[in-house]
N, C-alpha and C positions, 0 to 999 in steps of 0.2 A: 219571846213566844215560848221557848223551851222545848227540848226534845224534838227538834226538827230532824235530827238524825234518824228518827224512826220512819220518816216519810219515804214512800216509794219515789222513784225518779219521775215517773209520769205525773204524779200528784205534785211533786215539788216544782216541776217545770210549769204546770198550770197555775200554781200559786204565784210563781214569779211573773208570769204573763199578766195575771190579774192584779199584780202589785200588792198582793196580800202579804208576801214576804219579799225580801231583797236577796239577791245572790250572796251578798256579803254576810247576811244573817245566817243563811243556810250553811255557808262555808265555815263560819266561825263555830257553829254548833257541831258540824261533822268533825272538824279538826279537833275540837275539844274532846269529842268521843274517841278519836284516834289517840290523843294524848293519854286518855284514861285507860284504854283497853290494849293498845298495841304493845306496851312494854312487856306484858305478860304473855301475849300471843305470838309476837314476832311475825305478824302476817305481812306488814308493809316494811320492806327492808331498805327502801330508798325514798326519802320524803321529798315532796315538792311543795311543802306547806307554804313557804314564803312566796313562791311564785304564784301559787293558787290564790293566796290572799290578794295579791296585786291584780290577778286576772278577774277575781270576783268583784273588785272595785270597778274595774273597767266594765264588767257586765252590768253593774248597778247603773252606770252612766248611760248605757245603751237603753235600758228600760226607761229611764227618766226622759231621754230624748224621744222616745217613741219609735225607736228603730225596729225593723222587722227582726224578730227573734227566732233563732233556731229551735227545733223541738226539744233540745236538751240544754237550753240557754241557762248557764250558771249552775248546772248540776255536777257535783263531784263524781269522779270516776277514777278507778285504779287500772293500771296496765301491768300485766304479768311481766316479770323480769326476764323474758326470753324473746320478746319482739322489739323492733327498733322504735325508739323515740329519739329524735335528733338531739344530739348533745349529751345523751346518756350512754353509759356503758351498757353492754348487753352480754352479761357473763354466762347466762344459762346455768347458774349454780356452780360454775367451775372456777376455782381460784386463778387458774392460768389464763382465763379470759376476762379477768377483772377490768382490764384496760381496753377491751375491745369496744371501740366507740362507734356509735351510729351517726352517720352523716345526714340521713333523711328519715322521715317517719315511715313506719309500716302503713300500708294503705288504710287499715282500720283506724289508726290513730288520726290520720287526716280526716276521715269521715266523722269521727267523734268531735274533733276540733270544729269542723264546719257546722256541726249541729249545735255548737255552743257549750259542749261539755268541757269541764276543767279537770285536768289530771292532778290528783293530790299525792300520788306516789306509785311505787312499783312493788308488786307482790311477789312473795317468795316462791321458788320452784326447786325441786331436787336437781342433783347433778345431771346435766344433759337432758333435763325434763323427762327422765326415763325411770321413774319409780311411782308406785301407787301411794306413796306417802311424800312428805315434804320436809327434807332436811338436807343440808349440804355443808361442806367445810368452809364456804365463803361467808354465809350469813347465818348458819346454825339451823335450829329446828323451829318449825312453826307448830304451835299448840292448837288443839281443838277447843273452842270456847265452851263446849259441853263438858270438858274435863279430861284429865289424864286417866288412863293411858291411851285414850281413843286417838287414832290417827286423824289428822285433818283431811286425809285423802291426798292424792297427787295426780298429775303433777301440778295442778292449779290449786294446791292446798292453801296458799296464802290468800288467794281470791276467795275461796270458800269460807275460810275462817273470818276474814274481814267482813264478808257479807253478813254472816250470821250474827257477828258481834255488833253490827250497826255502824261500821266505819265507812259509810257511804252506801248507796242503794244499788249501784251497778259496778261489776268488776269483771274485767276482761280475763279470759283464759283460753286454752286450746286443748285439743283432744285427738290423740292418735289411737288410743285403745280404751279410753274412759276418763281422760284427764280433766274434762269438765264435769262429768257425771259422778265420778268417785267423790270429789269434794262436795258436790251438791247433796249426795246421800249422807256423807260423813257429818256435815254441818247442818242438815235439815233445811236446805234451801232448794233452789230450782235452777234449771238451765234447759236450753235446747242445743244439742249437738247438731249443727246444720248438715245438710247434704254435702257430699264431696264437691269442692270447688265453689260452693255458694258464696263464701267470703274470700276475697283475695288473700294470698298467703305469702306474698313476696317479702323477704327480709334482706335488705341490702348489705347488712354487716356479715352475712353468712360467708364463710370462707370457701364454700363449694355448694353446688346445687344438691338437693336431697335426692335419694333414689326414687324411682318412678312410683312405687307403691306408697311410700311415705308422702310423696307430693299429693297423692290423691286422697289418702285416708286421714291425713292430719288436717284438722279444721280449726277455725277460730270461732269463738263465741263469747257469751256473756253469762255470768252467774248473778242471780238476783233473788230477791225474796218474793217478788210479785210477777205474775204472768204478763201483766201489762208492760212491765219494764223489760222483760225478756223480748217481748214482741217489738216494742218501740226501738230498742237498741240494736237488736239483730237486724231489723229491717234497715236501719241506718247504715250498718256496716256492710250489708249485702248488696253492694253496688260494684259493677265491673271496674277494673283498673288496668290500664295498659301495661303496667309492670308485671301483671300476672295474666298471661295470654289465655289461661284456662278458665278465668272467671267469667261466667256466662251472664248475658243480659236477660235473665229470667225474672219476670215480675213477681212481686211478693204475694199478691192475692191471686189465687188460682180459681178455676171454675168451681161451681157448686158440685158437691159429690154427696152420695147418700151418707147420712149420719149413722154409719154402721161401724161397730167396733168389735174386733175379735179379742178374746182374752185367753191367755195360756198360762199354765203353771209348770211348764216343761223344765226339767232340770238335767235332762240327758244323763241320768244315772246319779246325779248329785242330789242329795236330799234337801228339798226346799224347806227352809225354816218355817214352822207353823205361824209365827207372828208375821212373817213377810207374806205368806199366803193370805192371811187375814187382811193385810193392807191391800193386796190385789183385789180381793173380794169387795172390800170397802170402796175402792176406786171404781170398780165396775158398777156398784150400786149408785154411786154418786153421779156417774155419767148417765145411767138409766134415768135417774131423777131429773137430769138436765135435758132429757128428750132423745138421748142416743139409743139406738138398738144395739144391745151388747150380747154377744154369743160366745160361749166357750167352745172353741173349735181347735182342731189340730192345724198348726202352722207348718210351713216348710221347716225342715230341720235347721236349728241354729248351730248345732255342734259342728257341722261340716264347715260353716263359715268361720267359727271360732278356731277350728284346727287349721284352716287355711291361713287365717290371720297370723297364727303363731309360727307356722313353718315358713311362710314366705317373708314375713317381716323380719324374723330373726335371721334368715339367710341374708337379707339385704343389710341388716345391721352388722352382721359378721364381716361383710365385705367393706362397708363404708364407715361404720362407727367404731369398730373394735380397736383400730389403731390409735385414734385420739383418746379413746377411753383408757387404754392401757398406758398411754403416755401421761395423761393428765388426771385421770379419775382416782378417787380414793380406793383403799383396799376394799371397803364395803361395797361400793358400786361395782367394782371388778368381780367380787365374789357373787353378787346377785346376777350379773351377766353370765358368769360361768354356769349358774343354775339355769338361766334361760337357754343357753346353748346346749346344756346337757339334756334338758327336757325336750328340745326341739328336734324335729326331723329336718336337719339342714339339707337343702336341696342342691343337687347338681343342676347345670344349666338347662338340660333338657326337661328335667322334672319341674323346674321353676317355670318354664314356658308352658308346660302342660297345666300346671296349677293356675296360671293366669287365665288360660282358656276355660278351665273349670269354674273359675270365679265368675266369669260372665254367665255361665249356666246357672249358678246359684242366684245371681242377681236377677236373671230372667224369671226364675221360679218364684222369687219373692215379689217381683213386680206384678206377676200375674195374680198372686194371692191378694196383694194390696189393691188391685183393681176392683176386687169384691169387697174387701174390708180395708178402707182407707187408713184406719188406725188400728193398732194392736196394743193392748195392755200386756206387759210382760214383767217378770221379775227383773230387777237390775242385778244386784249381787244376791246370790241365793242364801246367804247366811248373814248374821249380824256383822256390823262393821268391825274391822280388825284393829289391833294395837298399832301404835305409830311405828314400831320397829319389827313388825311381824315378818316382813319379807327378808329381814336380815337373820332369821332364825334357822336357816338351812333349807335344803332342797325340798323337804316335805311341805314346809310352810309356803314356799313359792308355788309349788304345784297346787296346793289347796286354793291359794288365792286365785290362780287362773282357772281352775276347775269351777270355782264359784262365780266366775265373772264371764261366762260364755255369752251372756246377753249383752255384755259391754263390747268385748273385742269382736264378736261376730257381726254386730251392727256396723262397726267401723269398716270391716272387710267388705260388707255389702254396699257401703257408701250411702246408707239411708239416714234420714234425720231422725233424732230421738230426743224426747224430753224426759228429764228425771225430776220428780217433785218429792220432797220430804213430806211425809204424811203421818208419821207415827214413829213407833219405836220397836226394836227387836233386840232382845237381850239387854234392855235398858239403854240402848244407844239409838241415835236417830237412824231411821230407815226410810226407804223410798220405793216407789214404783216407777216403771219406765213406760213411756208411750212412744211407739215406733210409728212412723208415718210414711206415706208415699214420697218418693223423691221430689224435691222442690216444694213440698207442702208443709213447711214449717208453720205456716199460718194455721193449718188444721190442728197441729199439735198445740200451738198456743191457745187456740179455742178450748181444747180439752183440758189443758192445764188450768186455765182460768175457771172453768166449770168446777173442777175439783177444788181449787183454792177457795171459791165462794162457799162451798159446802164444808170444807175442812179447816179453813183458816190457815195461818202460817205457823210453823213450829217456833220461829224466832220469838214470838210473843211469850211462849212458855219459857224459853231461855232467859229472856229479860225479866220475867216474873221471878224466876229462881234467883237471879242476880239481886233484885230489889229486896228479896226476903233473906238475903245473906246466905 
């Protein structure tokens, strides 16, 4: 059939159910695309190709027998190299952890397997999954398919690059301050960062439990090219699991709410790039065309949430992550963390407790606002995307990165779901807008992303056209 690798996951699964294509045909085409693209990109750093071919053949037999098929039957997927897949190492980009083996699957891996998805490989992540780019001493640097020196984003940069390049339709990642959304903007694709706790986060190979803030604001998700795939796969993964007692039994589809959208261009003193402002205006017009009421209004301040994220999370990392980072991290990651700590207002215990209480007040203020405007179009990063080693260029570069990313970190601190969709370019690089939603209403965000996608198309088609024209 040819170029099956271009298909979305939902379309591929439907074609398999209707017997228009076989799982083994889809798998062969996707793996051929991986063989073609991955050597230059280094997005997938551990291949499961041989096992995936065998599993695709088994999936073929299930179709022929007329078995009941899962919603992702025979669909290739990648898993970021920082969650557990039984029998795999889980190094998290750290050479000292290269032999840290997983005895059981992360809950999301189980959900994907149950849905019929087939893992084709593991995608790259920076050391400790704690940079906004993707490079580490164990597996090297992941490249952006749009070209150097653009960063692929981080920490799910391998997932983002693989997605844009066509190495499968759905790619797992996670996000504590932007690690799903940075790669989505960088590579011109899309994602939804779910609400806190929405998808179980248990990792059995972890040597210790994470700190309380990290447990809440670090979430699992999917990077894809199509809103239908983000919706389908996130919904599959968003099921409670007894290994994560915080995962809630919240249904995916919520009650009807007014189709009312707020739009903001707020930069909190940082100058919003004019091309990104134009993309926000374009998204607002596209949602109006889709029947939404869209108003430019003042939202609750995001800078307070971004500042809270930075001070409380860096305090937690100083106590829990600094020791292994100093023992096992490269000079580069140690220097970057030195900048984090220098920039941060590290908190004493009393101040940390007070900050936790203030966080509830911020969440309440946003919750009240979202009761009136269930969705908000915001900037994501306020400037064009950065070079792959920008955060290694010193304190001023790190400070600028975080100043430009207040709509990323602040939303994590609030625990709210947010989608990012690549819709155009800024400074000649892929750029994106963000859609923030009510807690537990990822379904509303997916609706809005799909409306924009229908009117805007996907940037990957332009990337592939450039490729075909040399």
